[in-house]
C-alpha positions, 0 to 999 in steps of 0.5 A: 523722112527728115520731118519724121526724124525731127518729130521722133526726136521732138517726141523723145525730148518731150518724154524725157523732160516729162519724166525728169519733171516727175522726179526729185533729187535727194543728196547728202552725207551719211555720218556715224555718231562721231560725225565721221562719214560712212562709206558703203552705206546701203540706201534702198527705196521701192525696188531701187538701191545704191550706196555711199561712196568713200566720202559718205556721199550719195545722190538719188532720184526718187519719184515725185508727188508721192510718199517714198520710204528710204532706208539707210543700213550698214553693218554694225549700225542700226537701220534708219528709215525716213519718208519723203514726199517731194515736188517735181524737180525739187532738190533737198539735202539730207544727212542722216546719222547712223547709231552703232548697233551694240549687243550686251552679252554677259558684260561684254560689248559685241560689235560688228567688225569694221572694214578698217579693222579687217584691213589692219588700218588705224582710224584717228579722229580729226578733232583729236588731231586738232586739240592734242598739244605739240611743238609741231601740231598736226596729224604727224604729232598724233601718229607719234603716239602710236606703237611702231611709229617713232620720231625723236625730234618734236620740231619735225613732221617726219617719222619712222615706222617699224625700222624704216626711214623717213623716205619709206612712208606713203602719204595720200590726200584724196587718193593723190600721193603728195611729196615732201621737200628734198633739201630739209636738213633739220627739223626746225627748217620743216615748218608746216606739215603737208596735211592741214588738220582743219580740212581733214575728214578722215585719217587712216594709217597702216604700219605695214602689210597694206594692200596692193592699191597703195604705192611702192614704199616699204613701211607705211601708208597715211591716207588722208581724206579732206571733207566735202562741205555740207554748209557754211562754216569758218574756224580760227586757231590762234597761238603764240606760234602762229595762226590757222584759218579755214572756211567752207561752203556749198552753193544754193543748188548743192552742186559746188562746194569749196573748202579753203585753209590758210596757215602761218607758222613761226616756231621762233618761240621754240628755237629761241628757248634753245641754248644757241642764241640766234637772230631767227626769222622763220616764216612758214605759210601755206594755202590749201583748197579743195573744190568739188562740182557735181554735174549730175548724179553720175559725174563729178569733178574736184580740185585739190591745190596747195601753195607753200612758201617757207623762208628760214633765216638763221643767224647764230650768235653764241652757244654754251652747252654744258655736258659731262658729269658733276665730277667732270663737267665740261662746257662747249662755248661757241661764237658764230659769224655768218648766217643761213638763208633757206627758201622752199616754195612748193606748188601742188595741184590735182584735178580728179574726175569721178564717173559712176555709170551705175551703183556698182562701178566707180571710175576715177581719172586724176591729173596732178603736178608737183613743183618745188624750188628749194634753196639752201645757202649758208656760210657760218664760221664758228670759233669754239673752246672748251671750259669747266663750268661752275658746279656750285649750285648755291652760287650765282655763277653756277653753270658759268665758265671762268676759264677756257682753252682755245680749241679751234674753229669751223667753217661750213659753206653751202650753195645747194639749189634744187628744182623738181617737177613731178607730173602724174596721170592716173586712173583708179577703178572699183567694182562692187557687187554683193560680197565681191570687190575688184580694184584696179589702177594705172599711173604714169609719172614723170619726174624732172630734177635739176640739182646743184650740190655745193657744200664743204666744211673746214675744221681748224684745231689749235691752228692746224687744219684737220684733214678728212678722216677717210683718206689714208694719210700719215703726218711724219712731221718734223722728220719729214716735210709736210708737202700734202695740199690742204683740203676741206674736212668734207667737200661735195660738189655736183650738178645733176639733171635727171629724168625719171619715167615710171609706169605703175599698175595694180589689180586686187580682189576682195571678198567677204564670206561666211566660214561656218559660223565665223565671218571672214574677209580676204584680199589678194592683189599684185602691183608692178612698176617699171621705171627708166632713169636718164639725164644729162651725162647719165646712161639710161637704165630701165628696171621693173618689179612685181609685188604680190600681196594678200590679207585675211581676217576672220571674226569667230562667233565667240562670246568675246568680240575677237578679230584675227588678221594675217597679212603677207606680201612682197614690197618694193621701193624703186629709188627716188632721186635722193636714193639715186644720189650717193654721199658725193652727189653722183647719180647712179641710175643702176641702183635697184629697188629695195625689197621687203617681205612683210608678215603681220599677225594681228588681233583686235579684242573689243570688250567692256571695262568699267562699263565703257568700251575698250579695244586691245589691238596687238600686231606681231610683225617680221620684215626681211629686206634685201637689195638694201640701200644703206644710209646715214641719218643726220638730224632729218637729212638722209644720205644714201650710199646709192648701193644695194650692198646690204640685207636687213631684217626687222621684227617686233610687237606693237600693242595699243589699248584704246577706249574711254578711260574717262567717260566720253573721251578716247585715250590710249596706251601704246607699247612697241618692241623693235629690233632691226639690223643690217648686214653691209657687204657680208661684214656681219649684222649691226643695228640700223640707224632706226633701231628704236628698241622700246617705245611707250606712249600715252595719250590722255583726254580728261575734264574737270568733274566740277568744271566740265568745260575745262578739258585736259589733253596730254601726250607722253612719249618715251623711246630708247636711244637711237644709234645716232651718236657717232660721227657720220664719217665713222665706220659703223662696224668700229664706232657705233654708240647710241644717243640717250633715251628720248622722253617728252610730255606735252600738256594742254588745258582748254576751256570752252567759253562757248560750247556747241554741245550744250547749245549756243544761241541761234543768233550768235555769230560764234558757234564755238569758242575756247581758250587755254594754255599749252606746256611743251616738254613739261618736265624740261627733259634735255633730249638730244638729236645728234652730237657735235664732235669737238677735237682737243689738239692739246689732249688729243681727245674727241668730245661728243657734245650733245645738240639738245632739242627744245626745253620747256616752253609755254604757249597760249591758244585761242580756238573759234568756230563760226 
């Protein structure tokens, strides 16, 4: 009996080996004409079929020793067919490019709607991200040119979307949620973005009304996909602000790929141009890698890793800020002692296994960990005075101060340290068959935070210690003796050890269908999260929320290419650690999730103008919020009240016209209207800190007609002022002023020395080489981020002194690809 089993097993093994020997393998990535990978491309041969994954990747097994015709088809693209005849066991790579299917009807270009348009997602070209100039270049720099996205600080990578704050935005890299540092107070401390633009393959952005598969935030989703290499390539980007290097490759058997990027950033060129004279040593570095290994056609694994080490050493010396009017000019002069030493180290890693048992089912399992160690230490003593600057424009001493009057001094101190470890285990699944799609997911997260908050501020005005403004205090000198103790103007001390456990899940269903002569698509889903807050000296508290969401889009069979979208849903944001901690540093575990009802109505109109394609995208939105956790905004630091004591609303209109204003390039104009207000403890509605009423942005790419290798890249943003001109201790119901409007224009000129499009020598080591100059803030607009409030004891007057951002700065840049 044992011999029979052995013979049968041997026979089965021999048969399987023979079958395998009579097949061959084809793999690769399907691209569109913009060299962007296409997902859901149907691949068929004989009676078999499959489709590409979300990265455009495919792997198929075909019979060997005979000619096989393989067809690639996708809605909106022309079908492509290729014949193969391979040897047994042979493995080849084939990367087809599908061309757009365009039908010309009465001077109107009609194309099929893409899935991104149906879902209300904006897709951005990675190459545009890499070339558009900015004081802090990257994906966020390009997002600031979109309607509904606002940022009044060019040194910061943080942004607000449709009335939300910086903590309300989701960021994914390869389906893994990533995080930002906790203790950042100023944009100049942030350094590099978590997203390395040199590694990016695809950029999707949703400003609201997104699906249940995305996480629990109130405002937006930025979904980044790093590319899977198909050959060896290296690139370098050098400038006066830093350097970026990347390399990628694939093994000979096509199973292993590696993508590595390293960056170094030093923004002292920008900060040294500001009005504060400093000894400034910022050192921002990071290393990122994306590795993939394909074991067989059904199973693969990948690893995403990041190490970032940021050092920020700041030693201010002097400052002179002229403000006021020509009729009543005022100057603030400050002399500093002390320094600030900050350090941020973050380590992030994620391992993902992908299993595809058949062409319909895709299963993902991911384990990730994020560890950050942050230090914010400073002791800075500032002695300040007010004076009158010279307004004689023709003289050599214009703007200089001859006489000052003593005002006082200010001492700020901090010893803030934070150590956080976040561990995630998640599963995502997707089943697609015909016009039906089912998505589901389950995730467990454990967050462990150890935090020490110790900071105070002491203010002296003309020899008198200024007491905190929020206390009820009356000074009756000289009629009554002053016997109250001296106290700091502000003081915060706390030590917290907090653990948060979260269990999250979602389920959603999508379907495409024909509705009479129109094409329609809809998505319905629900998301839920339960979390428990505990820790040293903290009473454990558990809460749970449910978030139903839905989307619907329809493309009528009209002469004009029009698509309409409707999205609605309930969005919850369970509190993260910073939202649990109030202004005094105390952690309140009973803080509830903020809730927002989204309603978004959108339209995409694609048409032909000047013989070139254009798309006009319009979205009207309304958000009703309750259980709002109100906050104050200081530069980029958010301080929460840790109390769900307000309700709020936001509504507006976003419009973007994108297309080829110049043949062969993409540019756009965007407009945004917004109004957002909050009602705190039923005291009435007032503007929220992110009430950016009007925005206009312009992104333009051009080239010199007689010198086509000389390219122009221009980004211009105008935004009305935010309600950030008041002291953070002031009652917003009695003291609420706005900052001046924000206007900035950055321009870059790039000359292609070696251009891949016109063809480089096959023997040349350098495939592309370009050099150019960038001018930041070309009009030298003095934008302000906050105000410093100075008290004059003699006149009992309080001055709001603007803290200006970066002036006009020149930068030189060199880019190469090998």
